N, C-alpha and C positions, 0 to 999 in steps of 0.2 A: 822418827824424829824429825824427817824432814816438814812434816807438817805442823809440829811443835815449833821448829826454826821458822819457818814462813809466818804463822800467826802472830810470833813474837816480833819479827822483823815488822809486819802491818802495825803492831802497836807502839813500836821503838822509832822507827824511821832507821837512819844510819849510824846512830849513836852506838859504838861497840857495849858501852857500861849499860845502856838501858836496855840492849837485845840481851845482855845476860840476866837484867833484874825481870825482864817479861818471860824469859824463858824459865826462871827459877820460880815464878809465879803460877806455873802449869799445873792446874788439879784437876784428875779425874779425866785426863784425854785419853778416850778410847781408839787404840790403835790396832793393828793387826796383830801383832804379838802380846798385847797386854793393856793394861790401865796403866797411865803414865801420871806419878804425881812429882814432880820436881822441886828442889829447894838447893839453898847454897851448897849443902855438903854432897848432895847427888844430884848430877845433871842428867844421869841415865834415867831414872824415874820409875824402873821397872821393882816392883816387888814379888813377896812370894805368890800374888795372886796368877802373876805371869808363867808360875810351873805348874804344870798338871803331870800327872803319873797316866800312862794307857797300858792296858793289856791287850794283846793279841791272841783271839780265841776265834779258830777256824778262818783265819785270813781277814777277820774284823777287828778295826781297832774299837775298843770301848774305854771309855773313861774310868779310870778307878778312884774310888771315894778316897777322899783325903785321910779321913777318922780311921781308915785302916792303916794307915802308915805312919803314924804318930808314935 
């Protein structure tokens, strides 16, 4: 979220309302924990794409297919 805030601040200047507006316009921002899409009702921005299931087999983490868990 830090990078989203800094990019929004660059576009908005010091105006708090415009900073909020610029943050809410964030779409498809690729961060460490997922892809962020922000809007007025959700300033967090992460959706189900940020959640993955892994299994540990023989001490190795393996990505579990989503289809198997629906």
